[in-house]
C-alpha positions as CSV (number, residue, x, y, z in Angstrom):
1,M,-5.5,3.3,28.0
2,T,-8.2,3.0,25.3
3,D,-7.6,6.5,23.9
4,L,-3.7,6.1,24.0
5,D,-3.3,5.1,20.3
6,I,-0.3,3.0,21.3
7,E,0.1,0.0,19.0
8,T,1.8,-2.3,21.2
9,A,-0.6,-1.5,24.0
10,R,-3.6,-2.2,21.8
11,S,-2.2,-5.2,20.3
12,G,-2.3,-7.0,23.7
13,S,1.6,-6.5,24.3
14,G,3.2,-3.8,26.4
15,V,6.7,-4.5,25.3
16,G,8.7,-1.2,25.2
17,Q,6.2,0.8,27.0
18,R,6.9,2.4,30.4
19,I,3.9,2.6,32.9
20,H,4.2,4.2,36.2
21,F,1.8,3.8,39.2
22,M,1.1,6.4,41.7
23,G,-0.2,4.8,44.8
24,I,1.1,1.3,43.9
25,G,0.8,0.2,47.2
26,G,-3.0,0.1,47.1
27,V,-4.4,-3.4,46.6
28,S,-6.1,-2.6,43.4
29,M,-3.4,-0.5,42.1
30,A,-0.9,-3.4,42.8
31,A,-3.1,-5.7,41.0
32,L,-3.3,-3.5,37.7
33,A,0.5,-3.2,37.9
34,R,1.1,-6.9,38.1
35,W,-1.5,-7.2,35.2
36,C,0.6,-4.9,33.1
37,H,3.9,-6.5,34.0
38,E,2.3,-9.9,32.7
39,E,1.6,-8.2,29.3
40,G,5.1,-7.0,29.1
41,F,5.2,-3.3,30.1
42,T,8.0,-2.0,32.1
43,V,6.5,-1.2,35.3
44,S,7.4,1.1,38.1
45,G,5.4,2.7,40.9
46,C,5.6,4.7,44.2
47,D,3.6,4.9,47.3
48,A,3.5,7.5,50.1
49,S,3.3,4.8,52.9
50,G,5.5,2.3,51.6
51,G,5.1,-1.1,53.1
52,P,6.0,-4.8,52.3
53,V,3.6,-4.9,49.3
54,L,6.4,-3.0,47.6
55,A,9.0,-5.7,48.2
56,E,6.7,-8.2,46.7
57,L,6.3,-6.0,43.6
58,E,10.1,-5.6,43.5
59,A,10.5,-9.4,43.7
60,L,8.4,-9.8,40.6
61,G,10.6,-7.1,38.7
62,I,8.6,-4.0,39.2
63,T,10.3,-1.2,40.4
64,A,8.5,0.2,43.4
65,C,9.6,2.9,46.1
66,A,8.3,4.6,49.0
67,G,7.6,8.4,48.7
68,H,6.6,10.6,45.8
69,D,9.0,12.6,43.5
70,P,8.3,14.2,40.2
71,R,11.1,12.7,38.8
72,H,9.5,9.3,38.9
73,A,7.4,10.3,36.1
74,E,9.6,12.1,33.6
75,T,10.6,8.8,31.8
76,A,7.2,7.1,31.7
77,D,4.9,6.7,28.6
78,I,1.9,6.4,31.0
79,V,1.4,7.4,34.3
80,V,-1.7,5.7,36.3
81,H,-2.7,7.3,39.5
82,S,-5.7,6.5,42.0
83,M,-8.6,9.1,43.0
84,A,-6.5,9.7,46.2
85,V,-4.1,11.6,44.3
86,P,-5.2,15.4,43.6
87,Y,-5.2,16.8,40.1
88,D,-2.3,19.2,40.9
89,H,0.1,16.8,42.5
90,P,3.7,17.7,41.6
91,E,4.3,14.2,40.3
92,L,1.3,14.4,38.1
93,E,2.5,17.8,36.7
94,A,5.7,16.6,36.0
95,A,4.1,13.7,33.9
96,R,1.9,16.2,31.8
97,A,4.9,18.4,31.3
98,A,7.0,15.4,29.9
99,G,4.2,14.6,27.5
100,S,3.2,11.4,29.4
101,K,-0.4,10.1,29.1
102,V,-2.1,10.5,32.5
103,L,-4.9,8.1,33.5
104,R,-7.0,7.4,36.5
105,R,-7.1,4.0,37.6
106,I,-10.6,3.1,36.7
107,A,-9.7,3.9,32.8
108,L,-6.8,1.4,33.0
109,L,-9.4,-0.9,34.4
110,G,-11.7,-0.1,31.4
111,E,-8.8,-1.3,29.2
112,L,-8.7,-4.7,30.6
113,F,-12.6,-4.9,29.9
114,T,-11.9,-4.7,26.3
115,R,-9.4,-7.5,26.3
116,R,-11.6,-9.9,28.3
117,C,-15.4,-10.6,28.9
118,A,-16.0,-8.8,32.2
119,V,-18.3,-9.8,35.0
120,A,-18.2,-6.7,36.8
121,V,-19.3,-6.2,40.2
122,T,-20.2,-2.9,41.7
123,G,-22.3,-1.7,44.8
124,T,-21.9,0.1,48.2
125,N,-21.5,-3.1,50.1
126,G,-20.4,-6.6,49.4
127,K,-18.5,-6.0,46.2
128,S,-15.3,-7.3,47.1
129,T,-16.8,-10.8,48.4
130,T,-19.4,-11.0,45.5
131,T,-16.5,-10.6,43.0
132,A,-14.3,-13.2,45.0
133,M,-17.2,-15.5,44.9
134,V,-17.8,-15.0,41.0
135,A,-14.0,-15.5,40.7
136,T,-14.3,-18.9,42.7
137,L,-17.2,-20.2,40.6
138,L,-15.5,-19.0,37.2
139,L,-12.2,-20.5,38.3
140,A,-14.0,-24.0,39.0
141,L,-15.6,-23.9,35.6
142,D,-12.8,-22.3,33.6
143,D,-9.3,-22.3,35.0
144,E,-7.8,-19.6,32.6
145,T,-10.2,-17.1,34.3
146,S,-8.6,-13.7,35.1
147,V,-9.2,-11.8,38.4
148,Q,-9.1,-8.0,39.6
149,L,-10.1,-7.6,43.1
150,G,-10.1,-5.0,45.7
151,A,-8.9,-7.7,48.5
152,S,-6.7,-10.9,48.7
153,L,-8.6,-14.0,47.7
154,P,-6.7,-17.1,49.0
155,I,-7.1,-19.4,45.8
156,I,-5.4,-17.0,43.8
157,G,-2.6,-16.0,46.3
158,G,-3.5,-12.2,46.4
159,S,-5.8,-9.7,44.4
160,M,-4.9,-10.4,40.8
161,R,-4.7,-13.4,38.5
162,Y,-3.8,-13.3,34.8
163,G,-5.4,-16.0,32.8
164,K,-5.4,-16.6,29.2
165,G,-9.2,-17.4,29.1
166,K,-12.3,-15.6,28.0
167,W,-13.5,-14.4,31.3
168,L,-12.4,-11.7,33.8
169,A,-13.9,-11.6,37.4
170,A,-13.6,-7.7,38.3
171,E,-14.5,-5.6,41.3
172,V,-15.7,-2.1,40.4
173,D,-15.3,0.8,42.7
174,E,-18.5,3.0,42.6
175,S,-16.8,5.8,44.6
176,D,-15.0,6.8,41.3
177,P,-17.4,8.4,39.0
178,G,-15.5,7.0,36.2
179,F,-17.1,3.5,37.0
180,A,-20.3,4.7,34.8
181,D,-18.1,4.6,31.6
182,L,-17.0,0.7,32.0
183,V,-18.6,-1.7,29.4
184,S,-19.0,-5.2,30.8
185,A,-20.3,-8.5,29.5
186,V,-22.2,-9.1,33.0
187,A,-22.8,-6.1,35.2
188,V,-23.7,-6.9,38.8
189,I,-25.2,-4.1,41.1
190,T,-25.5,-5.5,44.8
191,N,-27.1,-2.4,46.3
192,L,-26.7,1.6,46.5
193,D,-26.4,3.3,49.6
194,D,-26.2,7.1,50.4
195,D,-22.3,6.5,51.0
196,H,-19.3,8.2,48.8
197,V,-21.6,11.1,48.7
198,A,-20.2,14.4,49.8
199,G,-23.4,16.2,50.1
200,E,-22.8,19.7,51.6
201,Y,-19.2,19.1,51.9
202,D,-16.6,20.0,49.1
203,E,-14.6,17.0,49.1
204,R,-14.7,15.2,45.7
205,R,-11.9,12.5,46.0
206,N,-13.8,9.2,46.3
207,Y,-17.2,11.0,46.4
208,H,-20.1,11.8,44.3
209,A,-21.7,15.3,44.7
210,S,-24.9,13.7,45.5
211,F,-26.9,10.4,45.8
212,E,-28.8,11.4,42.5
213,D,-25.3,11.5,41.0
214,L,-24.3,8.1,42.1
215,Q,-27.6,6.8,41.0
216,A,-27.1,8.3,37.5
217,A,-23.5,7.0,37.2
218,A,-25.0,3.2,38.3
219,L,-27.6,3.7,35.6
220,R,-25.0,4.5,33.0
221,F,-22.8,1.5,34.2
222,A,-26.0,-0.8,33.9
223,R,-27.2,0.4,30.4
224,A,-23.5,-0.2,29.0
225,A,-23.4,-3.7,30.0
226,E,-24.7,-6.5,27.7
227,K,-26.4,-8.3,30.7
228,L,-27.3,-7.0,34.1
229,V,-27.8,-8.7,37.5
230,Y,-29.3,-6.6,40.4
231,C,-30.6,-7.2,44.0
232,G,-34.3,-7.1,43.8
233,D,-34.5,-6.7,47.4
234,W,-32.8,-3.4,47.7
235,P,-35.0,-0.4,47.9
236,G,-35.2,1.6,44.6
237,L,-32.8,-0.6,42.6
238,R,-35.4,-2.3,40.5
239,E,-37.1,1.0,39.6
240,L,-33.3,2.4,38.7
241,V,-32.1,-0.4,36.5
242,G,-34.7,-3.0,36.1
243,A,-35.9,-1.9,32.6
244,H,-32.5,-3.0,31.1
245,E,-33.5,-5.5,28.3
246,H,-31.4,-8.3,29.7
247,A,-31.6,-7.7,33.5
248,V,-32.3,-10.3,35.9
249,S,-32.9,-9.8,39.8
250,Y,-31.9,-11.8,42.9
251,G,-33.0,-11.8,46.4
252,T,-35.9,-13.2,48.8
253,G,-38.8,-11.2,47.1
254,A,-41.5,-13.0,45.1
255,G,-40.7,-11.1,42.0
256,C,-36.9,-12.0,42.0
257,D,-35.8,-14.2,39.1
258,Y,-33.1,-15.9,41.3
259,R,-35.1,-16.4,44.5
260,I,-33.5,-17.4,48.0
261,G,-35.5,-19.7,50.3
262,A,-35.2,-22.0,53.3
263,V,-32.3,-19.9,54.7
264,H,-30.5,-21.5,57.7
265,L,-27.8,-19.2,59.3
266,A,-25.3,-20.8,61.7
267,A,-22.3,-19.1,63.5
268,A,-19.8,-20.0,60.8
269,G,-22.0,-20.3,58.0
270,S,-25.4,-20.9,56.0
271,S,-27.5,-22.8,53.7
272,F,-30.3,-21.8,51.5
273,E,-32.2,-23.1,48.6
274,L,-32.0,-20.9,45.4
275,S,-34.5,-21.2,42.5
276,V,-32.6,-20.7,39.3
277,P,-34.3,-20.3,35.9
278,G,-34.1,-23.3,33.9
279,L,-32.2,-25.4,36.5
280,G,-34.9,-25.6,39.3
281,V,-33.7,-25.5,42.8
282,L,-30.3,-25.7,43.9
283,R,-29.3,-26.4,47.5
284,V,-26.4,-23.9,48.4
285,E,-24.0,-24.2,51.6
286,L,-21.7,-21.5,52.5
287,S,-18.7,-21.2,54.8
288,V,-19.0,-17.6,55.5
289,P,-21.7,-16.3,57.9
290,G,-24.5,-13.9,57.7
291,M,-27.7,-13.1,55.5
292,H,-25.4,-10.5,53.6
293,N,-23.1,-13.5,52.4
294,V,-26.4,-15.3,51.2
295,L,-27.1,-12.4,49.0
296,N,-23.6,-12.0,47.9
297,A,-23.6,-15.7,47.0
298,T,-26.8,-15.5,45.1
299,A,-25.3,-12.5,43.1
300,A,-22.2,-14.5,42.2
301,L,-24.2,-17.6,41.1
302,A,-26.8,-15.4,39.0
303,A,-23.9,-13.6,37.3
304,T,-22.1,-17.0,36.6
305,H,-25.3,-18.5,35.1
306,L,-26.0,-15.2,32.9
307,A,-22.4,-15.6,31.7
308,G,-23.6,-18.9,30.1
309,F,-22.3,-21.4,32.7
310,D,-24.2,-24.1,34.5
311,P,-23.1,-23.2,38.1
312,R,-24.0,-26.5,39.7
313,P,-20.5,-28.2,39.1
314,A,-18.9,-25.3,41.1
315,L,-21.2,-25.3,44.2
316,G,-18.4,-27.2,45.9
317,A,-16.0,-24.8,45.2
318,L,-18.4,-21.9,46.4
319,K,-18.8,-24.1,49.7
320,A,-15.0,-24.2,50.1
321,F,-14.7,-20.3,49.9
322,T,-13.9,-18.9,53.3
323,G,-13.7,-15.3,52.5
324,V,-11.2,-12.4,51.4
325,G,-8.8,-10.5,53.5
326,R,-10.3,-8.2,56.2
327,R,-13.7,-9.8,55.8
328,W,-14.7,-11.7,59.0
329,Q,-11.1,-12.6,59.4
330,S,-10.1,-14.7,62.4
331,Y,-7.0,-13.8,64.5
332,G,-7.5,-16.7,67.0
333,A,-8.3,-16.2,70.4
334,L,-7.0,-14.5,73.7
335,N,-8.1,-15.7,77.2
336,G,-10.8,-17.7,75.6
337,A,-12.1,-14.7,73.6
338,S,-12.5,-15.2,69.8
339,I,-10.8,-12.4,67.8
340,V,-12.3,-11.3,64.3
341,D,-11.4,-8.2,62.2
342,D,-13.6,-6.7,59.7
343,Y,-13.6,-4.0,56.9
344,A,-17.0,-2.8,57.8
345,H,-17.0,1.1,57.8
346,N,-20.5,2.1,57.0
347,P,-23.5,1.8,58.9
348,T,-25.1,-0.9,56.5
349,K,-21.8,-3.0,56.7
350,V,-21.3,-2.5,60.4
351,A,-24.9,-3.7,61.0
352,A,-24.6,-6.6,58.8
353,T,-21.3,-7.8,60.4
354,L,-22.8,-7.2,64.0
355,K,-25.8,-9.2,63.1
356,A,-23.5,-12.1,62.0
357,A,-21.6,-11.6,65.3
358,R,-24.6,-11.9,67.3
359,A,-25.5,-15.3,65.5
360,T,-22.5,-16.7,67.2
361,G,-24.2,-16.6,70.5
362,L,-21.1,-14.8,71.9
363,K,-20.9,-11.6,74.0
364,V,-20.0,-9.2,71.1
365,R,-17.6,-6.4,72.1
366,A,-16.8,-4.2,69.1
367,V,-13.8,-1.7,68.4
368,L,-15.3,0.8,66.0
369,Q,-13.1,3.1,63.8
370,P,-15.0,5.7,62.0
371,H,-13.6,6.1,58.4
372,R,-13.3,9.4,56.7
373,W,-14.4,12.7,57.9
374,V,-16.9,13.4,55.3
375,R,-18.6,10.0,55.8
376,T,-18.5,10.5,59.6
377,A,-20.0,13.8,59.5
378,R,-23.0,12.6,57.3
379,Q,-23.4,9.2,58.8
380,W,-22.6,9.1,62.5
381,P,-26.1,9.0,64.0
382,A,-26.7,5.9,61.6
383,L,-23.2,4.3,62.4
384,A,-23.8,4.5,66.1
385,K,-27.2,2.7,65.8
386,A,-25.6,0.2,64.0
387,A,-22.7,-0.2,66.4
388,A,-25.3,-0.4,69.1
389,L,-26.0,-3.9,68.0
390,A,-22.9,-5.1,69.9
391,D,-23.0,-5.6,73.7
392,E,-20.1,-3.1,74.1
393,V,-18.6,-0.5,71.9
394,V,-15.2,1.0,71.9
395,V,-14.8,4.0,69.8
396,L,-11.5,5.1,68.1
397,G,-10.6,8.6,66.6
398,V,-11.6,9.2,62.9
399,Y,-9.4,7.5,60.5
400,G,-9.0,10.6,57.9
401,A,-7.8,8.7,54.9
402,G,-6.3,12.2,53.7
403,E,-9.4,14.2,54.3
404,R,-9.3,17.4,56.4
405,P,-10.9,17.0,59.9
406,I,-14.5,18.8,60.0
407,E,-15.0,20.7,63.1
408,G,-17.6,19.4,65.3
409,V,-17.1,15.8,64.1
410,S,-15.8,13.4,66.7
411,P,-15.7,10.0,68.3
412,E,-17.7,11.5,71.1
413,L,-20.7,12.0,69.0
414,I,-20.9,8.3,68.3
415,A,-20.2,7.0,71.8
416,E,-22.6,9.4,73.4
417,R,-25.3,8.2,71.0
418,V,-24.5,4.4,71.6
419,R,-24.8,4.9,75.3
420,E,-28.1,6.6,74.7
421,L,-29.3,3.4,73.0
422,G,-28.3,1.5,76.3
423,V,-24.9,0.1,75.3
424,P,-21.8,0.8,77.1
425,A,-19.4,2.8,75.0
426,R,-15.9,4.3,75.8
427,I,-13.3,6.2,73.7
428,T,-9.7,5.5,73.3
429,D,-7.0,4.9,70.4
430,V,-5.4,1.7,69.1
431,V,-3.1,1.0,71.8
432,G,-5.5,1.9,74.5
433,A,-8.3,-0.4,72.9
434,E,-5.6,-3.1,72.8
435,E,-4.6,-3.0,76.3
436,Y,-8.3,-2.7,77.3
437,L,-9.5,-5.7,75.7
438,A,-6.2,-7.9,76.6
439,A,-7.0,-7.0,80.3
440,T,-10.6,-7.8,80.3
441,A,-11.2,-10.5,77.4
442,A,-12.9,-13.7,78.7
443,P,-14.4,-16.9,77.4
444,G,-17.7,-16.6,75.6
445,E,-16.8,-13.3,74.0
446,L,-16.1,-12.2,70.6
447,L,-13.6,-9.3,70.3
448,I,-14.3,-7.7,66.8
449,T,-12.6,-4.8,65.3
450,L,-14.4,-2.7,62.5
451,G,-13.3,-0.4,60.0
452,A,-11.4,0.3,56.8
453,G,-8.5,2.1,58.7
454,D,-5.8,0.4,60.8
455,V,-8.2,-0.6,63.4
456,W,-7.0,-4.2,62.5
457,R,-3.8,-3.5,64.6
458,V,-6.0,-4.1,67.6
459,A,-6.8,-7.6,66.5
460,A,-3.4,-8.2,65.6
461,G,-2.1,-7.0,68.9
462,L,-4.4,-9.2,70.7
463,A,-3.3,-12.2,68.5
464,A,0.5,-11.3,69.3
465,R,-0.2,-11.2,73.1
466,A,-2.1,-14.7,72.8
467,A,1.1,-16.1,70.9
468,S,3.3,-14.6,73.1
469,E,1.5,-16.3,76.1
470,A,1.5,-19.6,74.4
471,T,5.1,-19.5,73.7
472,A,6.1,-18.3,77.3
473,A,4.0,-21.2,78.4
474,T,5.9,-23.7,76.5
475,G,9.3,-21.9,77.0
476,A,9.5,-21.3,73.1
477,G,10.6,-17.7,73.3
478,G,8.9,-14.7,72.2
479,A,6.1,-13.9,69.6
480,R,6.4,-11.6,66.6
481,R,4.1,-8.6,66.6
482,D,4.3,-7.9,62.8
483,H,0.9,-8.9,62.1
484,E,0.3,-6.1,59.5
485,P,-2.1,-7.4,56.6
486,E,-1.9,-6.5,53.1
487,S,-3.5,-3.2,52.8
488,K,-5.3,-1.6,49.9
489,G,-2.1,-0.9,50.3
490,G,-0.5,-4.0,52.0
491,A,1.9,-5.8,54.1
492,P,3.0,-9.2,55.3
493,G,1.0,-12.0,56.5
494,A,-0.5,-11.8,60.0
495,K,-1.2,-15.5,59.8
496,A,-4.9,-14.8,60.4
497,S,-7.4,-16.4,58.2
498,A,-9.7,-14.7,55.7
499,G,-13.3,-15.8,56.6
500,S,-14.3,-17.9,59.4
501,G,-11.9,-20.5,60.9
502,G,-8.3,-20.8,61.9
503,V,-5.0,-19.5,61.4
504,A,-3.8,-18.9,57.8
505,N,-2.5,-16.1,55.3
506,A,-3.9,-12.8,56.3
507,T,-4.5,-9.7,54.3
508,A,-6.3,-6.5,55.1
509,T,-7.3,-3.6,53.3
510,T,-7.2,0.3,53.8
511,E,-9.9,1.8,51.4
512,R,-8.5,3.9,48.8
């Protein structure tokens, strides 16, 4: 929107301006729609899959409907679309024909960066949780902080908070090459993996052409920031961005500015010491498990400190943080077996999540749903190796997310490699996985679903069975099965908790 030359938009008020969102059911798109609504725009939107998030937007006064139609764009001044929408989509063509300004989601996010001082978090892994931790810290120190997040954060009741203060905690999706053009006050780069890279395939929605292209975009993003925080432990990252004049590093290595030490990992959390320039050694306690969350928390603390805050008064708020939707999300238990769902969908994420799972001391039975055809084609050997950290793996079909199937790519490749690594594996679908685990779940086990698609339905189905058994035992009647979380397109509360712990409001995400 920075190039729109619309006086009302540039003055901070959208009164009189009509803005339409294609894919408004996506969690990031819905968050931006809510922001524009707060600024006085007349907001509408549509989404191919519909879902209860549309009803939530309607309740706010935002017109939202299921399905696309070129007529939706005919009266809009501005049409915003996600990368999932192809350039020649009839609705976008109708918008151009009508003289509407057409913007990608990332460009609209960039407009928000001109209105607040943005702490912008990107990276292949950990950006949602790290952004949520930044938001948690900043809100504890400045309760007028704004938030734009790609998942649901319980303390703000969703993925967006519109504050009147100076600061904005924002998640930045590195899969959109446009992220390179964002200008932030403090940029955070958690890591860079060979993910969202098309390689030899021609798909470009949500992909860079090569890893070198992704690195180049990350370097532009870093250089545009006033200050930079990056993981000094991540291979190649220091060499890529460390020359920034106002860069600081974090990690366990001796050369890191914010250095982690004395780490104690437990089943449901962790504690560690953090050396902070000018503040000495802080003792940090977390209520989310895994070494990956130690690194995420350190990135958030470093960013908060670099933004000019003393993070020490906010350490209690960070300890109370229990995660965001679909990141180590508890769905209770069935037959004495714990049920957890996680968004992990690439080899690094799957390995990190299963390491945390193994730290529980329980037998780990994983349901893995490969996500996107190009990603699966390029990463299936590494994905199988990561999945083999479990004691048993149930592999579902590839969740295509709108991509065309690739010949020769199948769940059989992954299952066979897992078996070669000495771990039992089977192939089934969502219904079959739920039925199999329901029939075999036992005390001392952790049933964990992994993926960015609809694999969460397995966890939700198991939780519904547990609830049904409990109500049958008390004679209270049947249990509901509408455990659909809020997706990156969303839905109603599955009453599962984000993070470790009991049963509270659920939100899930489908990568878009």
